[in-house]
mmCIF file as gemmi writes it, N, C-alpha and C atoms, coordinates in Angstrom:
data_model
loop_
_atom_site.group_PDB
_atom_site.id
_atom_site.type_symbol
_atom_site.label_atom_id
_atom_site.label_alt_id
_atom_site.label_comp_id
_atom_site.label_asym_id
_atom_site.label_entity_id
_atom_site.label_seq_id
_atom_site.pdbx_PDB_ins_code
_atom_site.Cartn_x
_atom_site.Cartn_y
_atom_site.Cartn_z
_atom_site.occupancy
_atom_site.B_iso_or_equiv
_atom_site.pdbx_formal_charge
_atom_site.auth_seq_id
_atom_site.auth_asym_id
_atom_site.pdbx_PDB_model_num
ATOM 1 N N . UNK Axp A 1 ? -51.41 -35.209 37.354 1 0 ? 1 A 1
ATOM 2 C CA . UNK Axp A 1 ? -50.789 -35.298 36.052 1 0 ? 1 A 1
ATOM 3 C C . UNK Axp A 1 ? -50.227 -33.964 35.583 1 0 ? 1 A 1
ATOM 4 N N . UNK Axp A 2 ? -50.627 -32.893 36.177 1 0 ? 2 A 1
ATOM 5 C CA . UNK Axp A 2 ? -50.127 -31.582 35.785 1 0 ? 2 A 1
ATOM 6 C C . UNK Axp A 2 ? -48.664 -31.421 36.184 1 0 ? 2 A 1
ATOM 7 N N . UNK Axp A 3 ? -48.246 -32.07 37.239 1 0 ? 3 A 1
ATOM 8 C CA . UNK Axp A 3 ? -46.877 -31.928 37.699 1 0 ? 3 A 1
ATOM 9 C C . UNK Axp A 3 ? -45.854 -32.479 36.709 1 0 ? 3 A 1
ATOM 10 N N . UNK Axp A 4 ? -46.06 -33.664 36.18 1 0 ? 4 A 1
ATOM 11 C CA . UNK Axp A 4 ? -45.052 -34.151 35.219 1 0 ? 4 A 1
ATOM 12 C C . UNK Axp A 4 ? -44.913 -33.247 34.004 1 0 ? 4 A 1
ATOM 13 N N . UNK Axp A 5 ? -45.997 -32.635 33.565 1 0 ? 5 A 1
ATOM 14 C CA . UNK Axp A 5 ? -45.904 -31.729 32.421 1 0 ? 5 A 1
ATOM 15 C C . UNK Axp A 5 ? -45.068 -30.52 32.798 1 0 ? 5 A 1
ATOM 16 N N . UNK Axp A 6 ? -45.289 -29.985 33.997 1 0 ? 6 A 1
ATOM 17 C CA . UNK Axp A 6 ? -44.515 -28.834 34.453 1 0 ? 6 A 1
ATOM 18 C C . UNK Axp A 6 ? -43.047 -29.211 34.592 1 0 ? 6 A 1
ATOM 19 N N . UNK Axp A 7 ? -42.772 -30.399 35.077 1 0 ? 7 A 1
ATOM 20 C CA . UNK Axp A 7 ? -41.385 -30.835 35.217 1 0 ? 7 A 1
ATOM 21 C C . UNK Axp A 7 ? -40.744 -31.06 33.851 1 0 ? 7 A 1
ATOM 22 N N . UNK Axp A 8 ? -41.521 -31.487 32.89 1 0 ? 8 A 1
ATOM 23 C CA . UNK Axp A 8 ? -40.97 -31.716 31.561 1 0 ? 8 A 1
ATOM 24 C C . UNK Axp A 8 ? -40.646 -30.392 30.862 1 0 ? 8 A 1
ATOM 25 N N . UNK Axp A 9 ? -41.479 -29.371 31.053 1 0 ? 9 A 1
ATOM 26 C CA . UNK Axp A 9 ? -41.222 -28.098 30.379 1 0 ? 9 A 1
ATOM 27 C C . UNK Axp A 9 ? -40.14 -27.295 31.091 1 0 ? 9 A 1
ATOM 28 N N . UNK Axp A 10 ? -39.972 -27.483 32.365 1 0 ? 10 A 1
ATOM 29 C CA . UNK Axp A 10 ? -38.972 -26.726 33.109 1 0 ? 10 A 1
ATOM 30 C C . UNK Axp A 10 ? -37.558 -26.996 32.609 1 0 ? 10 A 1
ATOM 31 N N . UNK Axp A 11 ? -37.135 -28.243 32.449 1 0 ? 11 A 1
ATOM 32 C CA . UNK Axp A 11 ? -35.789 -28.469 31.906 1 0 ? 11 A 1
ATOM 33 C C . UNK Axp A 11 ? -35.624 -27.899 30.501 1 0 ? 11 A 1
ATOM 34 N N . UNK Axp A 12 ? -36.67 -27.952 29.688 1 0 ? 12 A 1
ATOM 35 C CA . UNK Axp A 12 ? -36.585 -27.371 28.357 1 0 ? 12 A 1
ATOM 36 C C . UNK Axp A 12 ? -36.313 -25.875 28.446 1 0 ? 12 A 1
ATOM 37 N N . UNK Axp A 13 ? -36.972 -25.212 29.367 1 0 ? 13 A 1
ATOM 38 C CA . UNK Axp A 13 ? -36.766 -23.781 29.529 1 0 ? 13 A 1
ATOM 39 C C . UNK Axp A 13 ? -35.342 -23.484 29.977 1 0 ? 13 A 1
ATOM 40 N N . UNK Axp A 14 ? -34.812 -24.292 30.863 1 0 ? 14 A 1
ATOM 41 C CA . UNK Axp A 14 ? -33.432 -24.11 31.319 1 0 ? 14 A 1
ATOM 42 C C . UNK Axp A 14 ? -32.468 -24.314 30.153 1 0 ? 14 A 1
ATOM 43 N N . UNK Axp A 15 ? -32.716 -25.368 29.377 1 0 ? 15 A 1
ATOM 44 C CA . UNK Axp A 15 ? -31.86 -25.637 28.217 1 0 ? 15 A 1
ATOM 45 C C . UNK Axp A 15 ? -31.95 -24.482 27.224 1 0 ? 15 A 1
ATOM 46 N N . UNK Axp A 16 ? -33.159 -24.025 26.957 1 0 ? 16 A 1
ATOM 47 C CA . UNK Axp A 16 ? -33.316 -22.905 26.035 1 0 ? 16 A 1
ATOM 48 C C . UNK Axp A 16 ? -32.643 -21.643 26.557 1 0 ? 16 A 1
ATOM 49 N N . UNK Axp A 17 ? -32.736 -21.433 27.855 1 0 ? 17 A 1
ATOM 50 C CA . UNK Axp A 17 ? -32.081 -20.271 28.455 1 0 ? 17 A 1
ATOM 51 C C . UNK Axp A 17 ? -30.58 -20.343 28.242 1 0 ? 17 A 1
ATOM 52 N N . UNK Axp A 18 ? -29.988 -21.502 28.496 1 0 ? 18 A 1
ATOM 53 C CA . UNK Axp A 18 ? -28.55 -21.66 28.293 1 0 ? 18 A 1
ATOM 54 C C . UNK Axp A 18 ? -28.175 -21.545 26.819 1 0 ? 18 A 1
ATOM 55 N N . UNK Axp A 19 ? -28.999 -22.099 25.948 1 0 ? 19 A 1
ATOM 56 C CA . UNK Axp A 19 ? -28.72 -21.987 24.514 1 0 ? 19 A 1
ATOM 57 C C . UNK Axp A 19 ? -28.765 -20.537 24.052 1 0 ? 19 A 1
ATOM 58 N N . UNK Axp A 20 ? -29.705 -19.77 24.577 1 0 ? 20 A 1
ATOM 59 C CA . UNK Axp A 20 ? -29.78 -18.349 24.221 1 0 ? 20 A 1
ATOM 60 C C . UNK Axp A 20 ? -28.542 -17.606 24.711 1 0 ? 20 A 1
ATOM 61 N N . UNK Axp A 21 ? -28.102 -17.917 25.921 1 0 ? 21 A 1
ATOM 62 C CA . UNK Axp A 21 ? -26.889 -17.284 26.454 1 0 ? 21 A 1
ATOM 63 C C . UNK Axp A 21 ? -25.674 -17.633 25.596 1 0 ? 21 A 1
ATOM 64 N N . UNK Axp A 22 ? -25.585 -18.892 25.217 1 0 ? 22 A 1
ATOM 65 C CA . UNK Axp A 22 ? -24.475 -19.324 24.361 1 0 ? 22 A 1
ATOM 66 C C . UNK Axp A 22 ? -24.546 -18.604 23.024 1 0 ? 22 A 1
ATOM 67 N N . UNK Axp A 23 ? -25.746 -18.47 22.479 1 0 ? 23 A 1
ATOM 68 C CA . UNK Axp A 23 ? -25.927 -17.785 21.197 1 0 ? 23 A 1
ATOM 69 C C . UNK Axp A 23 ? -25.513 -16.325 21.298 1 0 ? 23 A 1
ATOM 70 N N . UNK Axp A 24 ? -25.871 -15.661 22.39 1 0 ? 24 A 1
ATOM 71 C CA . UNK Axp A 24 ? -25.483 -14.263 22.589 1 0 ? 24 A 1
ATOM 72 C C . UNK Axp A 24 ? -23.967 -14.135 22.681 1 0 ? 24 A 1
ATOM 73 N N . UNK Axp A 25 ? -23.346 -15.03 23.426 1 0 ? 25 A 1
ATOM 74 C CA . UNK Axp A 25 ? -21.889 -14.994 23.556 1 0 ? 25 A 1
ATOM 75 C C . UNK Axp A 25 ? -21.221 -15.267 22.212 1 0 ? 25 A 1
ATOM 76 N N . UNK Axp A 26 ? -21.791 -16.162 21.445 1 0 ? 26 A 1
ATOM 77 C CA . UNK Axp A 26 ? -21.244 -16.466 20.122 1 0 ? 26 A 1
ATOM 78 C C . UNK Axp A 26 ? -21.347 -15.246 19.206 1 0 ? 26 A 1
ATOM 79 N N . UNK Axp A 27 ? -22.445 -14.527 19.284 1 0 ? 27 A 1
ATOM 80 C CA . UNK Axp A 27 ? -22.589 -13.304 18.491 1 0 ? 27 A 1
ATOM 81 C C . UNK Axp A 27 ? -21.532 -12.277 18.877 1 0 ? 27 A 1
ATOM 82 N N . UNK Axp A 28 ? -21.283 -12.127 20.168 1 0 ? 28 A 1
ATOM 83 C CA . UNK Axp A 28 ? -20.246 -11.198 20.626 1 0 ? 28 A 1
ATOM 84 C C . UNK Axp A 28 ? -18.873 -11.629 20.137 1 0 ? 28 A 1
ATOM 85 N N . UNK Axp A 29 ? -18.623 -12.91 20.213 1 0 ? 29 A 1
ATOM 86 C CA . UNK Axp A 29 ? -17.343 -13.452 19.753 1 0 ? 29 A 1
ATOM 87 C C . UNK Axp A 29 ? -17.173 -13.222 18.257 1 0 ? 29 A 1
ATOM 88 N N . UNK Axp A 30 ? -18.237 -13.433 17.5 1 0 ? 30 A 1
ATOM 89 C CA . UNK Axp A 30 ? -18.203 -13.204 16.058 1 0 ? 30 A 1
ATOM 90 C C . UNK Axp A 30 ? -17.87 -11.74 15.747 1 0 ? 30 A 1
ATOM 91 N N . UNK Axp A 31 ? -18.484 -10.842 16.479 1 0 ? 31 A 1
ATOM 92 C CA . UNK Axp A 31 ? -18.22 -9.411 16.271 1 0 ? 31 A 1
ATOM 93 C C . UNK Axp A 31 ? -16.771 -9.076 16.627 1 0 ? 31 A 1
ATOM 94 N N . UNK Axp A 32 ? -16.259 -9.651 17.714 1 0 ? 32 A 1
ATOM 95 C CA . UNK Axp A 32 ? -14.869 -9.419 18.11 1 0 ? 32 A 1
ATOM 96 C C . UNK Axp A 32 ? -13.898 -9.926 17.046 1 0 ? 32 A 1
ATOM 97 N N . UNK Axp A 33 ? -14.163 -11.096 16.497 1 0 ? 33 A 1
ATOM 98 C CA . UNK Axp A 33 ? -13.294 -11.659 15.465 1 0 ? 33 A 1
ATOM 99 C C . UNK Axp A 33 ? -13.33 -10.764 14.224 1 0 ? 33 A 1
ATOM 100 N N . UNK Axp A 34 ? -14.508 -10.275 13.871 1 0 ? 34 A 1
ATOM 101 C CA . UNK Axp A 34 ? -14.613 -9.376 12.725 1 0 ? 34 A 1
ATOM 102 C C . UNK Axp A 34 ? -13.777 -8.117 12.955 1 0 ? 34 A 1
ATOM 103 N N . UNK Axp A 35 ? -13.889 -7.53 14.138 1 0 ? 35 A 1
ATOM 104 C CA . UNK Axp A 35 ? -13.105 -6.338 14.468 1 0 ? 35 A 1
ATOM 105 C C . UNK Axp A 35 ? -11.61 -6.626 14.381 1 0 ? 35 A 1
ATOM 106 N N . UNK Axp A 36 ? -11.195 -7.776 14.877 1 0 ? 36 A 1
ATOM 107 C CA . UNK Axp A 36 ? -9.781 -8.135 14.817 1 0 ? 36 A 1
ATOM 108 C C . UNK Axp A 36 ? -9.31 -8.301 13.376 1 0 ? 36 A 1
ATOM 109 N N . UNK Axp A 37 ? -10.145 -8.861 12.53 1 0 ? 37 A 1
ATOM 110 C CA . UNK Axp A 37 ? -9.782 -9.01 11.116 1 0 ? 37 A 1
ATOM 111 C C . UNK Axp A 37 ? -9.6 -7.647 10.462 1 0 ? 37 A 1
ATOM 112 N N . UNK Axp A 38 ? -10.497 -6.73 10.754 1 0 ? 38 A 1
ATOM 113 C CA . UNK Axp A 38 ? -10.39 -5.384 10.188 1 0 ? 38 A 1
ATOM 114 C C . UNK Axp A 38 ? -9.111 -4.716 10.667 1 0 ? 38 A 1
ATOM 115 N N . UNK Axp A 39 ? -8.847 -4.812 11.956 1 0 ? 39 A 1
ATOM 116 C CA . UNK Axp A 39 ? -7.639 -4.195 12.505 1 0 ? 39 A 1
ATOM 117 C C . UNK Axp A 39 ? -6.383 -4.829 11.924 1 0 ? 39 A 1
ATOM 118 N N . UNK Axp A 40 ? -6.401 -6.138 11.752 1 0 ? 40 A 1
ATOM 119 C CA . UNK Axp A 40 ? -5.252 -6.842 11.193 1 0 ? 40 A 1
ATOM 120 C C . UNK Axp A 40 ? -5.007 -6.416 9.749 1 0 ? 40 A 1
ATOM 121 N N . UNK Axp A 41 ? -6.083 -6.206 9 1 0 ? 41 A 1
ATOM 122 C CA . UNK Axp A 41 ? -5.937 -5.728 7.624 1 0 ? 41 A 1
ATOM 123 C C . UNK Axp A 41 ? -5.257 -4.362 7.594 1 0 ? 41 A 1
ATOM 124 N N . UNK Axp A 42 ? -5.632 -3.49 8.513 1 0 ? 42 A 1
ATOM 125 C CA . UNK Axp A 42 ? -4.999 -2.171 8.582 1 0 ? 42 A 1
ATOM 126 C C . UNK Axp A 42 ? -3.524 -2.285 8.939 1 0 ? 42 A 1
ATOM 127 N N . UNK Axp A 43 ? -3.196 -3.176 9.846 1 0 ? 43 A 1
ATOM 128 C CA . UNK Axp A 43 ? -1.793 -3.379 10.219 1 0 ? 43 A 1
ATOM 129 C C . UNK Axp A 43 ? -0.997 -3.887 9.019 1 0 ? 43 A 1
ATOM 130 N N . UNK Axp A 44 ? -1.568 -4.842 8.282 1 0 ? 44 A 1
ATOM 131 C CA . UNK Axp A 44 ? -0.878 -5.376 7.111 1 0 ? 44 A 1
ATOM 132 C C . UNK Axp A 44 ? -0.659 -4.296 6.062 1 0 ? 44 A 1
ATOM 133 N N . UNK Axp A 45 ? -1.66 -3.433 5.854 1 0 ? 45 A 1
ATOM 134 C CA . UNK Axp A 45 ? -1.512 -2.341 4.9 1 0 ? 45 A 1
ATOM 135 C C . UNK Axp A 45 ? -0.414 -1.379 5.349 1 0 ? 45 A 1
ATOM 136 N N . UNK Axp A 46 ? -0.372 -1.078 6.625 1 0 ? 46 A 1
ATOM 137 C CA . UNK Axp A 46 ? 0.656 -0.175 7.148 1 0 ? 46 A 1
ATOM 138 C C . UNK Axp A 46 ? 2.043 -0.777 6.973 1 0 ? 46 A 1
ATOM 139 N N . UNK Axp A 47 ? 2.187 -2.057 7.232 1 0 ? 47 A 1
ATOM 140 C CA . UNK Axp A 47 ? 3.481 -2.718 7.066 1 0 ? 47 A 1
ATOM 141 C C . UNK Axp A 47 ? 3.896 -2.689 5.596 1 0 ? 47 A 1
ATOM 142 N N . UNK Axp A 48 ? 2.93 -2.896 4.695 1 0 ? 48 A 1
ATOM 143 C CA . UNK Axp A 48 ? 3.231 -2.805 3.264 1 0 ? 48 A 1
ATOM 144 C C . UNK Axp A 48 ? 3.751 -1.428 2.896 1 0 ? 48 A 1
ATOM 145 N N . UNK Axp A 49 ? 3.145 -0.39 3.436 1 0 ? 49 A 1
ATOM 146 C CA . UNK Axp A 49 ? 3.603 0.978 3.179 1 0 ? 49 A 1
ATOM 147 C C . UNK Axp A 49 ? 4.998 1.214 3.714 1 0 ? 49 A 1
ATOM 148 N N . UNK Axp A 50 ? 5.272 0.699 4.885 1 0 ? 50 A 1
ATOM 149 C CA . UNK Axp A 50 ? 6.602 0.843 5.471 1 0 ? 50 A 1
ATOM 150 C C . UNK Axp A 50 ? 7.641 0.133 4.612 1 0 ? 50 A 1
ATOM 151 N N . UNK Axp A 51 ? 7.305 -1.068 4.148 1 0 ? 51 A 1
ATOM 152 C CA . UNK Axp A 51 ? 8.243 -1.816 3.298 1 0 ? 51 A 1
ATOM 153 C C . UNK Axp A 51 ? 8.536 -1.063 2.006 1 0 ? 51 A 1
ATOM 154 N N . UNK Axp A 52 ? 7.508 -0.442 1.412 1 0 ? 52 A 1
ATOM 155 C CA . UNK Axp A 52 ? 7.715 0.337 0.188 1 0 ? 52 A 1
ATOM 156 C C . UNK Axp A 52 ? 8.639 1.519 0.451 1 0 ? 52 A 1
ATOM 157 N N . UNK Axp A 53 ? 8.454 2.174 1.585 1 0 ? 53 A 1
ATOM 158 C CA . UNK Axp A 53 ? 9.319 3.314 1.923 1 0 ? 53 A 1
ATOM 159 C C . UNK Axp A 53 ? 10.754 2.861 2.128 1 0 ? 53 A 1
ATOM 160 N N . UNK Axp A 54 ? 10.944 1.732 2.799 1 0 ? 54 A 1
ATOM 161 C CA . UNK Axp A 54 ? 12.304 1.207 3.012 1 0 ? 54 A 1
ATOM 162 C C . UNK Axp A 54 ? 12.948 0.874 1.674 1 0 ? 54 A 1
ATOM 163 N N . UNK Axp A 55 ? 12.186 0.292 0.751 1 0 ? 55 A 1
ATOM 164 C CA . UNK Axp A 55 ? 12.725 -0.023 -0.575 1 0 ? 55 A 1
ATOM 165 C C . UNK Axp A 55 ? 13.18 1.241 -1.297 1 0 ? 55 A 1
ATOM 166 N N . UNK Axp A 56 ? 12.375 2.303 -1.211 1 0 ? 56 A 1
ATOM 167 C CA . UNK Axp A 56 ? 12.764 3.561 -1.855 1 0 ? 56 A 1
ATOM 168 C C . UNK Axp A 56 ? 14.012 4.148 -1.213 1 0 ? 56 A 1
ATOM 169 N N . UNK Axp A 57 ? 14.129 4.066 0.09 1 0 ? 57 A 1
ATOM 170 C CA . UNK Axp A 57 ? 15.314 4.587 0.774 1 0 ? 57 A 1
ATOM 171 C C . UNK Axp A 57 ? 16.549 3.793 0.359 1 0 ? 57 A 1
ATOM 172 N N . UNK Axp A 58 ? 16.401 2.484 0.221 1 0 ? 58 A 1
ATOM 173 C CA . UNK Axp A 58 ? 17.529 1.663 -0.213 1 0 ? 58 A 1
ATOM 174 C C . UNK Axp A 58 ? 17.982 2.054 -1.614 1 0 ? 58 A 1
ATOM 175 N N . UNK Axp A 59 ? 17.02 2.291 -2.506 1 0 ? 59 A 1
ATOM 176 C CA . UNK Axp A 59 ? 17.379 2.71 -3.86 1 0 ? 59 A 1
ATOM 177 C C . UNK Axp A 59 ? 18.104 4.054 -3.858 1 0 ? 59 A 1
ATOM 178 N N . UNK Axp A 60 ? 17.611 4.965 -3.07 1 0 ? 60 A 1
ATOM 179 C CA . UNK Axp A 60 ? 18.261 6.283 -2.986 1 0 ? 60 A 1
ATOM 180 C C . UNK Axp A 60 ? 19.658 6.164 -2.396 1 0 ? 60 A 1
ATOM 181 N N . UNK Axp A 61 ? 19.818 5.337 -1.398 1 0 ? 61 A 1
ATOM 182 C CA . UNK Axp A 61 ? 21.125 5.145 -0.781 1 0 ? 61 A 1
ATOM 183 C C . UNK Axp A 61 ? 22.109 4.531 -1.774 1 0 ? 61 A 1
ATOM 184 N N . UNK Axp A 62 ? 21.658 3.553 -2.54 1 0 ? 62 A 1
ATOM 185 C CA . UNK Axp A 62 ? 22.526 2.942 -3.549 1 0 ? 62 A 1
ATOM 186 C C . UNK Axp A 62 ? 22.962 3.977 -4.588 1 0 ? 62 A 1
ATOM 187 N N . UNK Axp A 63 ? 22.024 4.823 -4.989 1 0 ? 63 A 1
ATOM 188 C CA . UNK Axp A 63 ? 22.343 5.864 -5.965 1 0 ? 63 A 1
ATOM 189 C C . UNK Axp A 63 ? 23.373 6.845 -5.394 1 0 ? 63 A 1
ATOM 190 N N . UNK Axp A 64 ? 23.214 7.231 -4.154 1 0 ? 64 A 1
ATOM 191 C CA . UNK Axp A 64 ? 24.163 8.143 -3.498 1 0 ? 64 A 1
ATOM 192 C C . UNK Axp A 64 ? 25.534 7.492 -3.396 1 0 ? 64 A 1
ATOM 193 N N . UNK Axp A 65 ? 25.566 6.23 -2.998 1 0 ? 65 A 1
ATOM 194 C CA . UNK Axp A 65 ? 26.847 5.523 -2.886 1 0 ? 65 A 1
ATOM 195 C C . UNK Axp A 65 ? 27.556 5.461 -4.239 1 0 ? 65 A 1
ATOM 196 N N . UNK Axp A 66 ? 26.798 5.217 -5.316 1 0 ? 66 A 1
ATOM 197 C CA . UNK Axp A 66 ? 27.417 5.171 -6.647 1 0 ? 66 A 1
ATOM 198 C C . UNK Axp A 66 ? 27.967 6.537 -7.04 1 0 ? 66 A 1
ATOM 199 N N . UNK Axp A 67 ? 27.214 7.587 -6.743 1 0 ? 67 A 1
ATOM 200 C CA . UNK Axp A 67 ? 27.673 8.936 -7.091 1 0 ? 67 A 1
ATOM 201 C C . UNK Axp A 67 ? 28.942 9.326 -6.335 1 0 ? 67 A 1
ATOM 202 N N . UNK Axp A 68 ? 29.074 8.857 -5.126 1 0 ? 68 A 1
ATOM 203 C CA . UNK Axp A 68 ? 30.249 9.174 -4.311 1 0 ? 68 A 1
ATOM 204 C C . UNK Axp A 68 ? 31.369 8.16 -4.522 1 0 ? 68 A 1
ATOM 205 N N . UNK Axp A 69 ? 31.154 7.243 -5.443 1 0 ? 69 A 1
ATOM 206 C CA . UNK Axp A 69 ? 32.125 6.177 -5.719 1 0 ? 69 A 1
ATOM 207 C C . UNK Axp A 69 ? 32.471 5.366 -4.468 1 0 ? 69 A 1
ATOM 208 N N . UNK Axp A 70 ? 31.478 5.134 -3.654 1 0 ? 70 A 1
ATOM 209 C CA . UNK Axp A 70 ? 31.68 4.305 -2.469 1 0 ? 70 A 1
ATOM 210 C C . UNK Axp A 70 ? 31.531 2.816 -2.798 1 0 ? 70 A 1
ATOM 211 N N . UNK Axp A 71 ? 30.877 2.525 -3.889 1 0 ? 71 A 1
ATOM 212 C CA . UNK Axp A 71 ? 30.727 1.143 -4.352 1 0 ? 71 A 1
ATOM 213 C C . UNK Axp A 71 ? 30.99 1.112 -5.846 1 0 ? 71 A 1
ATOM 214 N N . UNK Axp A 72 ? 31.324 -0.051 -6.345 1 0 ? 72 A 1
ATOM 215 C CA . UNK Axp A 72 ? 31.562 -0.188 -7.773 1 0 ? 72 A 1
ATOM 216 C C . UNK Axp A 72 ? 30.221 -0.2 -8.509 1 0 ? 72 A 1
ATOM 217 N N . UNK Axp A 73 ? 30.186 0.471 -9.652 1 0 ? 73 A 1
ATOM 218 C CA . UNK Axp A 73 ? 28.965 0.468 -10.469 1 0 ? 73 A 1
ATOM 219 C C . UNK Axp A 73 ? 28.818 -0.891 -11.118 1 0 ? 73 A 1
ATOM 220 N N . UNK Axp A 74 ? 27.574 -1.366 -11.194 1 0 ? 74 A 1
ATOM 221 C CA . UNK Axp A 74 ? 27.351 -2.682 -11.809 1 0 ? 74 A 1
ATOM 222 C C . UNK Axp A 74 ? 26.776 -2.554 -13.185 1 0 ? 74 A 1
C-alpha cells in the first residue's frame, strides 16, 4: 500500500515543480513589462520635448518671415 501513496505524491510534486517554474517565469515577464513601461514613458517624454522645440522653432521662423516681408502679416 505504500507504493500507491508514493505514486500519488510524485505527480503532485511534478505539477508543483512546473507551477513554480511557470511562476518564476511570470515574475520575470512582469519585471520585463514594468521596465518596458518605464522606458516607454521616457520615450514619450522625450518626444513631447522635441515637439515643444519644433513648435518654438516654427514660431521663430514665422516671426522672421514676417520681419523680412516674406509672408503677408495676418
